[in-house]
N, C-alpha and C positions, 0 to 999 in steps of 0.2 A: 677256960672250958671250951673243948672242940665244937664249932657251930652245927655241923653235922651229927656229932655223936658226942652227946656229953658225960658218957661216961668214961671219955679219954682225959688224962690228966693234962692241963695245961702245958703246953710247951713254949718257952721263950723262942723268940725270932734268932735264929743261930748266926753269929756276927762271925764271917770268915776273911781271912787276910786277903789282900789285894792278889789277884792272879795275875800270871802273865800268860798273854793269849798264843805264847810259843814254846816249844820244848826246848830241854836245856842243852842237848845235844845237837849239833850242826847237821850229822847226817838224817837224824828225823826231820829237820827242818826241810831239808833238801829234798826228801823223799816224799814229805806233805806237799811241798809247791809241785812236784813234778805229778803228783796224783791229781792236785786241780787243774793244771793243765791238761792232763790227758783226758779230764772228763770234758775240758773245753773243746780239746778235739773232737772227742766223741759226739758231744753235740753237735759240733758244726757240721759233721759228716752225717749225722742222722736227720738233721732238719733242715737241710737243703731240699725241702718239698714243700709245697703250698698246701698239702694236707697233715693232720694229725694222726697216728694211730699207733702202728708197732714201735715208732721211734719213742713216743712218751714212755713205752711200759719198759722199753731196753735202757734208756737212760735213767729212769729212775731206778731201776734194778743193778745198773752200775753205780747208782751214788749208793744206794743201801749196802750194797755189798762193799764198797769202799767204806763206809762207815761201820759197817760190823770189823773189817780187818783193823782200823785203825783204832776201835774201841777195845780190842783184844790187847792191840799193844800197849795203849793205856789203860790202867787198871780203873782211874780215877772217873773215865768216861761212860756213861750208864748205856745198857742195850736193853731195851723194854720189847719182849714179844709181842705184845697188844698193839703198841703203836708199830714199831717195824713190821710185824706181821700183817696189821691192818693195811698200811702204807703197801704192802706187797701186793695185797690181793686187788685193791682198790686201782693200782696202777695197772696191772694186767686185765681188768675189766674193763679199762678204758678204750682198749682195741678189739672190744666184743660188739659194742652196738654203734648205730653211724648217728645216733638222735644227737644233737647239738646241746639242748638243754640238760640231758644227761650228762655229758661229757664234761659240761662246764660244772655242773654240781660235782662229778667226779673229782676234777681238778681242784674245787674249791677245797673239798675235804682232804684231800692230798696234801695240799697246802697247810691246812691248820695241823694235820698230824707231823709235817715235818718242821712247822714251828714249834709244836710240843716238844719234838724229838731235839732240837736245837737249845730249848730252855733246859735240857737234861733232866727230863721228867723219867726217874728210874720206876720200874716196877715196884717198888715198895711204898713211894710217895703216891703212885698213881690210883693206887688203891685207897689212900686216906685223904686226899688232897682236897679241897674244898673251891665251889667256885670262885670266891673272894680270892683265896690263895692263887687258883689258877689266873686271874685276872692281872695281878700283881706281876707274878715271873714273866707272863707274856709282854706285858708292858716293858718289864725289864731287859726282856731278851731283844725286844725291836730296836732298843738304844745300842744294846750290845753288839748287835749283828753289824751295826753300823761303824763302830770302834774297831771290832776285833780283827780285819783284815789289815789295815793300818798298825794295830798294834802289834801284828804278827811278825809286818817287815820290820819295825823297829826293835823289837825284842829279841828276834832271833838270835842266835849267836854267832852274826856274819863275820865277827873280829876272828873267828877260829878257822877262817879259811887258811891262813897261814900255815895252820898246824895240819894242813892234808899231805903235806909234803913229809913229813915225819912220820905219815901213816901209810906210806907207799902209794899215794895216788900219783905221783909226779909232780915236777914242779913246771915242767914244759906244758905239759896237757891241761894242768890248771890257769896257767898264762893264756893259752888259746880260748878255752872257755870262757874265762873272763873278759878277754878282748871282744871275741865275737858276741858278747852279751852287751857291749856297748856298741861296737862296730854296725852289725845288722840296723838296728832300728837308725841308727845316725843315715847310714847308707840308703836305706828305703825313703827316709824322709826328704832328703836331700834330691835323690834321683826323681822323686814325684815332681816336686818344685819345677827343678830345671826342664824336664821334659814338659811342663805345661808352658815354660816360658819361650821354648823354642821347638819347632816341629821338626827339624832337621835331628837335634838331639834325642827326642824322643824315637824318632826312627831308628838310632842307633843304639838306643838302650832297648827297644823291642827285638830288635835283630841279634844283640847279645845275647839277652837272658832269655828274649822268647817266653815272658811271663804277661800274663794280663795284670796290670798294676793295680787298677781299680778293684777287680775280683778278689786279688791278693789282699788288698787293704780290709775287703770284705770279711775275707775269713779271717783274718788277725783281729777284727775289731771283735767279732763274735767268740773267737775261741777267748781273747781278753777278758770278754765282759764274764761269760760262763767262768771262767777260771777264778776271776776275781768273788763273783757271787759262791762259788764253791769254797775258797779259801776264807769267805765270810764266815761261813755253816762250819766248817771244818775246825777253825780255830775256838769258834765260841761253844762247839759240841765237845770238843776235847780239852781246852785250856779254861775255858771260861767258868763261871760260877755255877755251882750246881743249883739244883731246886731248892728255892728258900721257902723252908717250913714256918707258917706264920701262923699266929692265934688272932683269931678275929673275934672275941667276944663281944656281945650285943652291949651295946651302951645302958648304964644303968637308968638314964631316962627314958630309955625306949622301950625296955623290958616289960613284958605282958605278965600282968598276974591273972588271978580268975577271973577278975571282974571285966577288965579288960579284953580277956580273952571270948569270953562269954559274949560281950557286947559287940565286937568287931564280927567274928564268925558267926555267932548267933543271928545279926542282922542280914547277913549273907545268906544263912540258910532260910531265912523267912523271904527274903528277895527272889532267891532262885526257886523256892517252892511255890510262890506266888504267881510268877513269870510261868513257869510249866502248866499249873493247873488251870489257871485263868486261861491260857492260850494252847490248850492242848489239843483241841478240835483244828484249830488253826495252823498249830505247827506239824500236826500228824495227820491232816485231813487229807492229804493228797491232791489229786489231779481234781478231783470233786469239789473240793474247798474251794479250790483257788476259781473253777470255773463258775461258783456260784456268789463270789466276791468281786470286789472293785480293783483287786488286784492281779497284775499280770504274771504271766511265769517267768519273765525277767526280773521283775522286782520280787518275787515269791523266792525264788531260788538263788540268784546272783547275787541280791543285795542283802536278803538275810543270811545266806551263808557266810559271806565276809565277815558280817558283825558279830555270828555268834563264833566262829573262831578266835576273833578278837578277844572276845568275852574268854575263850577257854584258856588262851594264852596267858592273858595278864591275870586270871585267876590260879594260875598255874604258879607264876611270879608272888603273887600274895602268899598261897602255901607254903612256898619254899621261904620267904621273908618271915612267915609266922614260927615256922620250924626252928627258926634264928632266933628269934625275939623271946619265945616261951622257954625260960630256963627252969622255973620253978616245977618243983615235981606235980602239984595238983594242978598247975596250969597246964603243963604239958600234957597231962591225962585227959583233961578237957579239951585240948586243942587236937588231940589224936582222935576223938570221939566227933567233936563239930567237922574236923578237916575230912574226915573219913565220909560224912554224911553229905559235904560239899563235894566230893569226888564222885558218889551215887548222882547227886543231882547233875553234876557236870556231864556226866556220861549221856545223861536224859536232853543236854543241850547238844554234845557233840552228834546223838543219834538225830535230832531234829537238823543239825546243820547237814547233814549225811543225806538225810531224807529230801531237805529242799534240793541239793544239788541234783540228787536221784532223779526229780520231776524236771529240774531244769534240762537234763542230759537228753532224758527221754522226748523232749518238746523240740528241742534243737540240734541235738545230737551232741558228739564228744569231741573236744579239744583238747591241745595239750595241758592248756590252765586246768581245764574242768578235770582231767585225768589226774594231773600232780596233785591238784587242791583236795581230791578224793584219797589220793594216797596220803597226803599231809594227816588229813583227819584220822585215817586209821593210825598212822604213827602217834599221834597226839595220844590216842587212847590207848596204846600199848605203854607209851610212858607214864602216863598217868595210873595204870595198872602197877608197874614198876615202883612209882612213889608211893602207892598204898601199900605195897608188901614191905618197903624199906620203912613205912611208917610203924609196921607192926611187926616188925621183925623180933622182938622181944617175946612176943605171943606166940608167931609161927613158930620160932625156934624149939619150942616144945614137941614138936608134931612132925617136923620135917628135919633132916639135916642140916647142920648150920651153913654146909657150903651152897645150899640152895637158897639162903636168905642174903640178899644184899646189905651189906654194912656200910657202903657210901654210896652218895648219888653219883657222884662226878664220873667215876671211872663206869658205871653202867651208863649213863645219858652218852658217853662216848661210844660205847658198844653198841648201843641202840641206834645210834647216829650211822656207823658203819655198816650194820645188820640193814639199816632201812635202804641204803644205796644198793646194797647188794640184792635186795629183793625188788627193787626198782629195774636193774639189770636183769633180773630172771624173767620180770612180768614183761619187759618188751614193748614199752608204752607205745611207740609209734604203729607198731602192727595190730596192737589191742584197738588202736583209736580208729584206724582202717577198718579193721574187721568189723566194729561196731557199727561205724557209718556206713557201710556198704551192706550191712544187714538190714538196718533200716530203709536202705533205698529200693530194696526188692517189695517193701509194702508202702512205699511213699515217693513219688516223683520228683522230689527235691533233694537231689544230691548234691551236697557241696564239692565238686570237682577243684575246683581253686585251692580249696584248704587242703584236700588229698596232695596236691601238687606241691604244697609248702612241706610235706613231713620228709622225714630223711628215707634213704634206703633200706632201712629196715622194716619198711611198710610194702616194699616193692614184691616180695612173694605174695604176702596175702593179696594184693591189688592184682598181680597177673592171674592170680587162681580164680579170681572171681571173673575176671576180664575173659578167660577162656571158657567159660561156663554161660556166657552171654550170647546170643545170637542178635539179630537185627533189632537192638533195642536204641531206645535213647541213652541207657546208661552206657552202652558196648560202645558208640559213637563218642561220646565224652569221654570216657575212659580211652580209646584209641587215640583220640587227641593228646591227652595228658602223657599217655605212655611216649608216643612219638617225642613230645617237647622233651621230657626225662631223658628218654633214649640220647637226644644229642647233647643233653647237658652231662652227661655222665664224667666224673672227674677222671683224669689221668693221672693214676697214681702206680708208685714203685714199691718194693718190697718195704720200703721204711716207712712207709704212710698206709700198710695193710691194716684193714678194719674187717673184721669177720662179718659184720653185718653190712657194711657197704660193698664185700666183694658178693656176697649172697644174693643181695639184692640187685647189682648190677647182672650178676648172671641170670636170675631169672627175668629180668627185663630184657636183655640180650636173648635170651631162648625164645622170650615171648614175641619179640619184633620179629624174628628170623621165621617163624610160622608163615607158609605159604597160603594160607587161608584168612589173613588178617585183613580186615576192611579198609586200612590204609598201609602200603607199603614203607618201610622205614627208608627214611632218606638218610644220606651219608651223614656221619659224624663230624662235626667241625672240629 
């Protein structure tokens, strides 16, 4: 029985024959190898800079385009619009904001999607795979990516090189190519070693070739590393084993009947209901409740928030396991009712956590950790709503079209994760943090200038607009010092590392520092 949809028939694990990690034709192997080397050259040209931005978007786009072209050439390779399209959206969002945390989150999700693509998760399997099935396939793919480049080099039909003469490629040309493949690496290695042994010979080599040996080795290493990684991806994606559909039935010893379901879920309902009822005033009492108790704002907001978020995540895991273990019809029906009640109570805890954090933010201001924690709380609420809709899909399908009702959780969670990252990019976190804290400073004398300085250039348009409206106030002088330091620390970027948020922030900062009526004249940039 399918763990997420019991109505599906049980399908045995498919046993596939061993796959070769290389094409059968020599021309295909050579062109694939050239594609990987070309990606290595592109990476070496794009990432010769200290900053990330447009170079990431361009390289990942080239990678996706190469995967698409080769997937059309080999019919067994799968091309999933959700995975490839989501990866394409996220990689172009990368060059939109300058926030380090946001870019790191973006890269992490991109890497996960690329891993799913390497596992050859096709669209049909994507919408019916389970979490356990996904874990199994990702572990298998991790080992396959290590083996695939070596298997490609040994499995490819290199012995057919001698047949190139019969196909009109020319024996002399082939001999020259083969000779250069061996001669160039040997020549470079021995030239470097002999140059290190004698200064006059090093001068002779430099005068003859006029090349930077160390720089050339650096370029060769980058190209070789990226080419090898690309070869591992392509060999697994094109010729590795496809996504394995496996059935993970609940063990008979662990399957929950009506009594077990009532005891487990019922006890949690009683516990959560008692927690919310007995502490309703404390949880939702707000600032007045905190001031009349021995609890500080920090204890009330920070500590309570993370505990309640942990409870929310753990309860969601328990609900997913319960969905897997309740296989009997009566037990599944009881579980559906009790799980719905638990989700409703869980929304009360989510609201409590969000309320606690809101009071903490009002007292101490907004930071990146508090902003992303608030966003995560909202995202968990959306995920729980999706879980609730999935839980009652058999009932909802009577009233709404079937394509609005999710049949499987895994694909939906993946789509919600991508949409969550997109929503964060649209919200511009650093600008929102600066706007909130500067708004508080108009009614409070404690403005955390040091924290504003740690924000990315995404926040600079907000900060400069605020500073322009200030006269001879304490905030104006503090911001002038901050902006002067940020002005000197502006990164020197070229087109490869272009980032829209970084460019807009640098432009706003440059325009502000060039104003003639500034309290502090801008010093020369280092």
